[in-house]
Structure formats: C-alpha cells, structure tokens
N, C-alpha and C positions, 0 to 999 in steps of 0.2 A: 728327803733322804741325806743322811749325815756320811759323807764319804770317809771322815776321820774313823768312823766306826768300822769302815772296811779296810782299816790297816793302813792308812796313809797318815804319816804324821803332819801336825799343823805346820812345820817348817817346810814340807815339801808337798803343799796342796797344789793340784793341777786341776784344769777343766777336763771334761771328759774327752774333748779332742786332743788336748795335750796328753793325756794318759795313752791315748791310741797312737800318738806320734812323738814320743819322748825324744827320740833321736833328733828330732828338729828343734827342741826347745833349748835356748842358751840365755844366760843372764850376764850382760856387760862383756860379751865376747868370749864368756867362759863356760865350759859345759858344766852341766848340774853336778855338784859334788857328790851328792848321794844318789848317783845314777845307779839302778839296780842292774843286776847281772842280766846279760841279754836273755838267757833261757827264762829267768824269773819275770822279765819284762814282757816277753812274749806271753807267758801264761797269765799274767795280770790283764793285758789287754784282750786275751780271749774271753777271760772271765766278765771283764766290764762289757765287752759287746754282747756277750751271751745273756748278762743281767739286763741290758737296755732292750734288746730285741724281745728277750721272753717275759719281760716284767708285766703281770696281767693288768697292771694299772697304767694309763697313759703316762709317758714320762717326756717332758720337754725341758730342753736346756734352752737359755736365751741370754746373750749377753747384756752388758750395760747400756748398749744402744737399743735395747729391746729387740734385737734381732734374734730369730730362731736359729741355733745351731746344732740341735739335735731334736729328733721327732720319731718316736718309736712306732711299730705297728698299732699298738694299743690306742695311742693318739690318733693314728690315721683312722681307726675305725671308730671312735668317738665323734671326731669333728668332720670326717669325710674328706679331709685333704690328703693328698699324698705327700711323702716327706719331700719329692722334688719340687711340690708346688709352693712350700712354706719355707724352705732353707732361704735365710737371708732376709725374709721378710718381717715387718714390724709385727710383733705378736698381737698387740691391741687392735691393729687395723684388720686382722683375720678373724679373731674369734669372740671379740668384744663388740656388743651392740653399741650404735653409734652415740646413743644417750648416755652409756655408762663409761666411755672411753676416757674422759678427763678424770674421773674419780679413780679408775684402775690404774692409770698412768701415774697418778699421785702416789698410789700404794707401792707401785713397783719402785718408784723413786726412793721411797722410805726404806723399801726391803734392801736396796743397794747400799743406802747409808746406814744400815742396820739399826734403824729407829724404830721399827714395827717388828712383830712377832712373826714366825714362819707360816701361819695358817690364816686363810681367810675364805670366806664364801663369796662367790659373784656369780652373775648372769652372764653366760656365754652363747655364742651363735655358731651353729653348724653350717656347712657348706650350703645345704638345702634350706638356710633361713630359720631352722627350728631353734627357739630359745630354750637353753637348759640351765639348770642350778648346778653349780660344781663347787667341791670342797678342794680348795689349793693348799698343799703342804710344800713349802719353799726350803731348799738348802743352798746355802751360800758356798760357792767355790772361790777360795782366794789364791794368790800366788805366794812366793817366798817372803814377799813383804808384807804380807797379811792384807792386801789390796784385793777387794771382790773382783773377780774377772767374769765371773758368770753366775746363774742361778739355775739349779736343777729344780724342777717343779714335777710333783706328782699329782693326778687330777682324778677326782673321784665324782661320777655323775650321781647326784642325789636329789635328782628332779623328783622321782617317784616317791622317795621318802618324805620330802618336803610337802609334796602335793598330798600324801596320805594323812600326814600330820595335820595339815591345814584342813582338809576334808573333814577329819575326825573331829576337830575342834568346832567347825561349822556344823557338823551333824548334831552334835551335843546341843547346840543352840538353838537348831531348828526341828528337832524331834517333836517338842511340843507343838510348834506351829504347824508341822505337817500333820499330825493328829488332829489338830483343831481345824485344819482346811479342808479335810476329807469330808464328804457328805453322809459317809456312812457312822453310825453311832458306835463310839468305842468305850467300853466300860471296864475298869480295873477293879476287881474286888478282892478282899483278903479273906480271912477265917470267918466262918459263919455268915458269908453273903454280905459282908460289911463294905460299902463302897469306899475305895481308896482314892480313884481319880475318874474323870468322865471329861471326854472332849467336848468341844463347842457344839457339835450337832446333837449331842445327847442333852447337854445343858439347855439348848434352844428348845429341844421338843418337851421336856420335862419344865421348863419355864422357871429353872432354879440355877443358882450360882454354884461355883465349885465348892465353896464352904458350906453351902446349904446340903450339899449332897455327901459330905464327908461323913463317914461312919453310918450312913443311912442304908437300911435294907432295901426299901423301895419307896417311891413316891406315895404319900397318903391318898391321892386320888385314884390309885391303880385297883382294878378290880382285886378282892381278897383272893380268888381262885388263880388269878394271874400271877399275883405275888407268890403264892404257895408253889406254884410249879417253878418259877424262876429259883426259889431256895432249893427244891429238890435237884434241879440241874446243875446248880452251883455245887451242891454237895458231891454229886457224882464226879464231876470233873475233878474236885479237890481231893477226894479220896482215892479215885482211880488213876488220876494223872492222864486220862485219854481225853482226846478232842471230841467234843459233842456237837453234831450238825443238827439243827432244827429248821428244817425246810419252811415251816410256816408256823409263826406265833403271833398273837394278838398283843399289842401295847398300846396302854391308854397314853394319851396326849394331854398335856395341862388344861386344854378347852374341853376335855371330855370325850374327844374323836378316838375312835379305835382304829388303827390301821395294822396292817399286816406285815411282819418282818422276817426275812431269813437270816437267822443267827448262827454264829459258830463259836464256840466257847471252848478256849484252851487253858492248858496249865502252864504257869511259869515255875520253874525250878530253880533252886540255888545250886552252888557248885558240887554239892553232894547228891542232888538229884531229888532232894525234898520240895514238895510243892508249896510255895509260899503264898502264892496268889493266882487267880483266874484273871483271864482277859476275855471280854465278849465283843464280837463285832456283828453289828446288826445292819442289815440293809432293807430299806423300805421296798416292798415288793407289791404294793397296793395298785400302783398304776401297771406294773408289769402283769399281775393277775388279769386285770381289766382288759389289759392289751391282748393277752392270751386268749381271752373270751372273744373279743374282736377279731383276733386272728383266726379263731375257730370258725366263725361265722364266715369270714371272707374265703376260707379254705373251702368251705361247704359250697359257696356260690362258684369257685373256679372249678371244682370238681364237677359241679352240674353243668357248667359251659359247654356249648357245643362246639366252641371254637377251640383250635390248637393253643395252649398257652404253657409257656415255659420260661424259666429263669436261668441265667448262667453268669459265672464270674468273669472278671477282665480276661482271663485266658481261654474262655470259651467253654469251661467244664460246666456240664448240666448240673444245675441245683435242684430243679424241680420240673416235672411233667404232670399235666392233669390228665383225667381219663381220656379226654378226646384227643390229646396228643398221644398217648399210648396207643389208642386205637387206630390211629392214623399211621403210626410207625410200626404197628403191629407188635407192640411189646405187651408182655403179660403184666397183670396189675402188680405182681410181686417181684417181676425182674429187677435187677438192680441196675442204676443209671450211674454208679461210682465209676469214675475214670472215663465216662462217655463225653466226647467232644460235640459241639453243636456241628461242626463241619460233617460229622457222619451223618445227619439229618437231611442234608441237600446234596445235589449233583454238584459237579465242579463249576458248571456256567454260573450256578446260582450263589455258591459260595463267592465266587469273584465278585458278583453285584453287592452281596452283603459285605464283604471286606473293603470294597473300594468306594461304595456308596452308603450302603445302610448304616453301618457303624460310624462312619466319620461324621455323617450328617445328623445322626442321633446325637452324637457327643457334642457337636456344634449348636444344634437349635433344640435338642430334647427328644426328638422322635423322627423317624423317617417311615414313609409307606412306600411300597412297592410290589412288583410281582415277581415271584420266584418259584421255587417248587421244593418239596420234600420227597425224600425216599422211602418206599415201602420196604419191608423185609427181602422181597424179591426183586429189589432193583427198579421197579416201576416208579416213574415220575407222577406226582400229583401236583398240578398247579395250584398255586396259593396266593392270595392277597396277603402280604405280611407288613404288620406293624412292629418296628423295634423301638424300645423306649430306654433311654439311658437314665438310670436313677442315680442322682447325684447327692452328696452329703451338702451340708449348710455352707460349706466353704466352696462348694463347686467342684470337688473332685468325684469322678465316676466311681460307683462303688459295685455296680452289677447292672447287667442288662436283662430286660424282658421282652418276650415277643408273644403277639397275638397274631394267628393266621387263620385264614378261613379257606376251606376247600372250594375252589371255583371252577371244578372241572365240568360240572353241567353248563356255567357261564361261558367257559371257553368253547364248549362244543356247540353252544347256540351262536356265539360270535363267528365260529368257523362256519358254521351252515349259513349264517347272514353275509360273510365274506365271501363265500362261495357262489351265492345266489347274486351279490352284488357283481362279481366278476363275470358271471354269466350273462347278466343284464347288460353289462358294460360291452361285454364281447358281441351280445346280440344287437345292442345300440349300433356298435361299430360296423357291424356287418350290414345292418339296415342302412345306416348312412352310406356304406360303400356300395350297397346294392341300388340305393336311390341316385347316388352320383353317377353310377354306371348306366342305370336307366335313362337318367337325364342325358347323359352324354351320348348314349346309344340312340336315344330318340332324337337327339338334335343331328348326330352324324347321318341317321337314317334320313331325317327330313332334308339336310343338305345334300344327302346322296341322291335322293329322289329329285330334288330340284336341280341338282347339277346335271343327273342323268337325263333330265327332260330336257334342259337347255342344250346339253351335248347333243342329244337326239335331233331336236329341232334345228340346231346348228348344223348338224352333218347334211341334211337334206340339201339346203341351198348350197352349203359348202361343196358338196358333192357335185351340184348342177354347175357351179361356178368353175370348179376344177376340171370338169370335163369339158365345158364350153372353152375355158382359156387353152385347154390342151389342142382341141380342135381348131382354135382361131389361130393358133400360131401357123400351122403349115399353110391354112386358108390365106392369111394376111401375105405370106411368103409368095404365094401363086399370084396375088394381086400386084405385089411389088414388081414381080418378074413381068407381069402383063404390063405394067406401066411402063417399065423400062423399055420394053419392044415398042410401044408407041412413041416413045421419044427417040427411039433409033430410028423408026419409020417416018417420023415427021419432026425431022431436026428444027425446022422453023415454023414453030405455031404461031398463031396469031398473038397480037398484043394482049387481048383480053385474057389468054390463058397464061401468058408470063406474068401479068400483074396479079392473077389469083395465085399462082405458085409461089410469088414472093409474098403475098399476105399471109398465106397459111406456112410459110417456112418449110416448104414441100421436102427439101432435102434432109432437114434436121429430123422431121417426123418420121421419115423413112428409115432414117438411121436408129433414132430413139425407140420407136415403136416396139421392136424386138425385145429390148431390154426391158421396157415396161410389162411385156407379156411375161417375161422371165421373173420379174419381181412380183408379178401376181401369182406365178405358179408357187415361188418360194412362200409368199404370205399364205396361200392356200395349205402348203405343207406345213406351215407353223400353226395354224388354227386347228389342222388335224392332230399335231402332236399334243396341243393344249387339250383337245377334247379327249385324246386317249389317256392323258395324264389325269384328268378330273375323273374319267371312268375308272382308272386304276385305283386312284386315291379313295374314291367314295364307293368302291364295290362293295356289295353287300356280302357279308361273311355267311357262309353255311353253317350248319350245326356240327360240322366236322372239319379237320384242318385238311388243307390242300397245299401241295408244294408251290412256293413261291420265291420269286427272284428279289432278294432283299434289296439290291441295288436299284431296280425299278422303283420300288416302294420309296426308298430314299430320294431319288431323283424327281419321281412325281411330287413329292412333299417341297423339295426346293423349288421346283418350277411354280407351284401354288404360292410360296413366299417370296417369289422373285420380285415383285414390287415392293416389299421391305428391305431387300437387298441392295436396291439400287441406289445410287448417289443421290443426294438432295442437298439444300442450302446448307444444311448444318454440317454435313459430312460427306467424304468419299463414299463409294459402293464398299459394301461389306465382301471381302474376299472369301470364297468358299474353296477350301482344298480338299480334293478327293483322293485319298490313298486306299483305292480299292484292291482288295486281294482277290484270289480265284476263289470263288464260293459257289458251292452247289446250291440247288434250291432246298429250301427249308420248310419243313411242315409246319404250317402255322395258320392263323386267322389273319390274312393280309390287312383287312380293313384295321383291325385293332392294332396291328404293329405300326400301320401308316399313322394311326393317331398317337402312338408312342413318339414316332419321329417328329411329328408336328408339334407336340408339346415341348419337347427337349429342344428342337431347333427354334422355336418361337421363344421359349425362355432365354437361349443364347442370344438372339437378336435384342430382346429386352436388356439384358445384362450389358451388351456392347453399347446400346443406347445410352444406359445409365452411366457407363465409364466414360462417355463423352462429354458429361457436365464439365463446364468450367475448362473445356479444351478448345483450342481453336482449330479451324479447319486445317491449317498448316501442321499444327502439332498431330492431328489426327493421321493426315496424309503420311507425315514420317514414321509414325508407328500405327499403320492401318489396322482396322478391325478384321479379324480373321476368325474364320469357323473352320476347323479341320476335323475331316470325317474319315476315319480309319477303319476298314475291315480286314479280318483275318480269320484263318481256320486253325483251329487247335484241338486235336484229338477229337474229331466229329462234334466240336462245339465251335459255332460261329460267335466272333467276337466284334461287336460295332463300338467303336470309341467316337464321341461328339464331344469336342473340345473348343473352348472360346476363350480369347485373351481379353476378357471382361473384368468386372470388379472382383471376381472371385467371392468366397464367403467364409465367414468365420466358423469357428468349431461348433459353437452352439447352434447356428443355423443348419450347418452339415448334419448335425445329429436329428434335427426336426423336419429335414427338408422333404421326406415322404410322408410326413403326417398328414391325417386328414384334415382339411380346411386350413392348414399352415400355409402362410404367404407372407412374403416380404414387400409386396406391392402394394401402392395406396389404395384407397377405397374406390372401388369401381373398376379397377385395373387387374385385379387377380381374384380368383374365387378359392384357391387352395385345394382344387381338386386335380389339376393336371397332373402333377407328378405322383399324387397317391394312387389316381387311376393307372397312370403308366406303370407304376410299381407292381400293382394288383395285375395287370394285363401280362406282365413279363414274368413274375413269379408264380402267380397262381393259374394263369390261363396256359402259360407255355412252359412251365417248368424251369425256367432261367433264372437269372439275377441281374440285378440292377443297383449299381453302386455310383458313388460320387466320390472323386477326389478334386481338391480344391486348395490353392494358396491364395488368400487374400490379396488382392491387387495384381495378380499375376495370370493365374489360368483356373478355369474349371472344367472338369472332364467328366462326363457319364459314361459308364462302361456297362454295356449291354451284353450279356451272353445268352445263347439260345440253342437248345440241342438240334442237330439237323433232323434227327428222327423224332416225331413226337412220343413223348412218354405215354404209358398205357393210361387211360382215364380210368378213375375210380367209379 
C-alpha cells in the first residue's frame, strides 16, 4: 500500500502508529512544522484506523528490527494469532517455516535498503502449523529525512491457486498415463469410425501399437459381423450425440479368442456443441458372466439348504435370508428385508452373546460357533446352533458377516429329558445312599441297643441283690458292733488270747471303717444303677410314632457314655463340659434318633479338641483348657440346642460340605462321612427342625439344632 497516494506528502511521511499519535512526534525538540489542524488530524486518524481494521486483506506493519507493530483482524484470521500475541515479536519467527527464515530475512533486509521490489511469494506458517503460500506486497514508510522507519505489508493467501495451477499441469502430463494404467479398454474415434487413439489395454488386447491403430476402422482379425456392428454403433453416437450403452458385445483378441465386454460409447463435442469424436470404454465381463453363473448355482444351493443362512453388513443390516431363514422367522418369500437389523432376529440374551463373543471371535480367528436363539414372529424363542463367519478382503479388512444356524429344539428337548432323568437318578441314588446309611446305622444302633439292654438287664439282677444285701447288712452290722461293745463292757479284762487277736485284726479300725465301706458300696451300687439307666435311655428303641422326651436326659446320657473320652490322660487334662440348660418342656420326638444326633456332634467335638491339642504341651492345654459348651433355650415353641467347642474350627469350604453324604475330614479308618449327614437327615426330615453350623477357624465351632415342641403332621 502506498501511503503517499492517500494524501501524505513525501516530506511528511509517518508510520501508521505515528499517524495515530501525531501529537507525540517531534524532531530535534521542534514540533512538526506541517502539523495538520486538530479536527483534520482526528478525521485522518479515524480514516486510517478504519482502513486498517476493515481491510479485507491481511495488513501487517513491521519495523526495521522486524518487529510487528500493526496486525489487523484479517491477519488474525489468516495466521491464527491475535494482535496481542504478535505485537513486538519477530515477524519471521512467527509465520515463516524454520527452513525458510534465513532467505526471508535477507529479502526483508533488502526491502529496508530499497534494493528489491515490493512484491514477493513466500511459504508461511499458521499458528496450527499449516504451511500456506502467500503473495506479499510491501510499502515502505519513511520519516521526514527519507529514512525507512517501517514496512506495511498486505498479504494474500494463494495456496489454492498455486495448488490448482500445479495440479492442472500435472494432470496434463498424467492424463495419458492414467488412461494407459486402467484395465478397461479406451478407444477414441473420429468421423467414419477411424481410430484416433487407444489406451494400453486396448493396444495389448489387439496386439498392435498406437501407430498401427491410427486411422484404422477395426483390426483385420475381427469377425466381419462384429466390425459392421461397431461401425453402426459409432455412427449412431456421432450423428445423435447420445451415449450408447452396450451391456454385452463380443470382441476378438489378437490370438483369436472372443471375450465379452460391457461397452459405453459417448460423444465428444467442441465449444459449439458439434460432435468431433467418440470415445468408447469397454470392460471385460467374461469372468463376471462366469461368476454370475456360479453365483446362481450357489444361490440355488443356499435356497435349498434346510439350515438358516443369512448375510449382513458391518452395521448388522441384513443383506440376504434364504428360504429356511424366512420360514424360521415366519417371513413371507416376498417380504422386504430392507432396513432389517440382525438384532431383531434374536432375543436380548442371545444378542449379548453374539456382540460380546460371536462377532469379536469371528473377526479374530475367522469364525465362531455357539448356541443362541432366534425369535419367531410371535416372540417364541427357537434354540439354535449358530456359526458366524467374518468374510475379509485380501488385506484383512472385514467386509461382511454370514451366519448358518440349525434348529436344535428337538436336541434341547432330548437333552432336557436326559438331564431330568439324570437328576432323578442322582436324587434316587442319594436317597438310596441315605437310606442305606440309616439302615446300617439303625441296625448298628439296634444291635448295640439289644446288647446294652441285655447287659443292663443281666447287670440289674445281681446289682439289685447286692444293693438289697448291702442295705440289709448295714443295720445288721450295727447290731453286731453294739453287741460286741456290750461284751467289752461286761468283760473289761479278757484273756491274753483275745487281746492279741484284737490287735492282729485291728479291731478298733475295722469297727470304725466298716460303716464307711458299706456306704461306699451303696454309692457304687447307685452309680451302676445310673449307668444302667443311661444305657437304657440312650439305646431305647424308637416306636413308629413320636413320644414326649426330656432333651436334657438324652444329652446327659450321651455325656455319660462318652465320659471315658472326656477324662484326663497323659496328653491332656480332662475336657470341661459346661451345661447352660434352660427350662425346657418335653419334646415330641424319636428319642433314640435324637440321642444319635447328640452322640455324633459331641464325638466330633471331642475329635476336634484332640486335633487342636497337636503340638501343644500339657501346660499350654491346661492354661487354655478344652471346653464343650451346651446351651439349651426355648423360643416361641421351638427348642434350640447349641453345642460348641473351642477346637480347630473349620474353613468356609469345609463348612459348605460338612453335611454332605460321605464327606469327612478325618483320616482313613477314622471317619465314615455319615455321622453329620445322618444327623441332618434326622433333625430336618424326621423332626422338621434345622441343623446349622457356625465356625471361626482356630476359635470355635458351634452346631445349632432347633426342634419344634409339638411334632409336625406327618405326610
């Protein structure tokens, strides 16, 4: 921009900033002589400011140090930098690519020295890193002495213009190469079907050079009928100016082979619309036609297949359903599948399997097989065995998916029948095993009961005689002692023989100790009587109906039988049994079976305590003694019995299986795995109660039994 043309004389040239701040400019302490009147100056300043801000071209002012001192909105838009970002910055460092800066700085220096013209082209850089080509027009701003103080540059982005010019030149060079590179045959003809030019594909097919084909109508080896048809087609296009499409025409190759081509012939007109030549583009469709035949065969096979077959694009849009698929989905043969997505074919759970497993796996390895389902029109699900195939291009990109599915409803029904039968057999086997275990245990308990009852009966007879004799002996002996004392009183001086004999038999001690011996015998008889009663209580034979029973008696009789295992031995002190008995009514039950439950749980508790004593000294065990705590209570007509021990406890996995049939944690020969399984069966099935276990490893194990007071009605 030439500011002298804007009405500023050469003797009073100012920079843009100076024009906007004239009152601050002075030379050698003197104000500018030709200073404009203040109203005119204000008007001039406004004009320049408006000119800078509204100039549609980017306008940049920079000083002799290459620093930016003005940057209008158009420059902001072109380069991406705001005015505040660039003021005072080195212009080359902001908008010139690093590799171009040295050359650009030289041009700028020459501009300041007025050694080069005011126009140049250069590569520039925007804020986002885009390289653009700009046309720069520079105007020098000088002071009163004629010294350049700054340069005002207008910038025009000509990147697109340059690119278009370059591309046009390149296109002109490559048109021939492009036409020669395509596989379709291209043939340009003039008037009367004379060949003007043919591309490489055409020349290779005819086996002739470009010069040989010039002005020729057709190759000499072509069939005359074919050549005549070509001439007719060319004449139609030349005379009518219309495009002619020939879906299929035979063309003879130089070796005599005849192949089929799809040809399109078009007219080329001059600027006044006159046809001057024709151009024909022919594509070899021989393989395509053969492929169509093969495709028709394949389609016939697909349509006849009994399995569900479909294809879909990458978005899931259905491309094809065979007849079996339409039947399975209850779609009419003519019903459109346009816009139908595969997800409509499947229930939600099946779509999740296909999306999360089927499609990713088929893309990864080529195919996926799994079981899903399809939906009939009425919403019913049909179970299917589904194969998904990912069809890929030669470069490995997935192009579409296909699926083959088979209805497995009958197979699923058969599997369900087999599964149900297997479950029934398993349940039957479990019941047989439980029954067998019960029978074995019942037989064993019956045998023990008969044996113990016989022993108790045989023991009761002599025990009753001994108890009765001891009872009668005590007053008799007291009478004899009293009588002996009367003799001693009547004959205070017996003979030496009597005194010696009294001393030998320690008569005084015997007279004082014999009553205590008789008392001990009485206590022993009572003890034997209690043991006999406990044995009969524990082994009592159950009736086929429940009877009222004192739970505490059952627990006590069980403890009495296990007392020999609770006693101290050389490895440990005795096991403490703490009874916290509540006030319980009698419970309707099978007493013998409940005693068996108490026996199993208490015996297991003793085993657990013995196991916990491993690697512990007698003193350590005594400091933290083995303890079994039995607590009974009544809660809303339900009796609760808790049997806890401070043994080894059990892990969560053991706790989950502790009531399973044949499950045991004991060594071979020590446990059968039947005790707690039978106990659970007795409590739950026979008495309508519950049996649960709570345990903390290394701390405590507690079995909780609940029993209804009144027996539930038997089915």
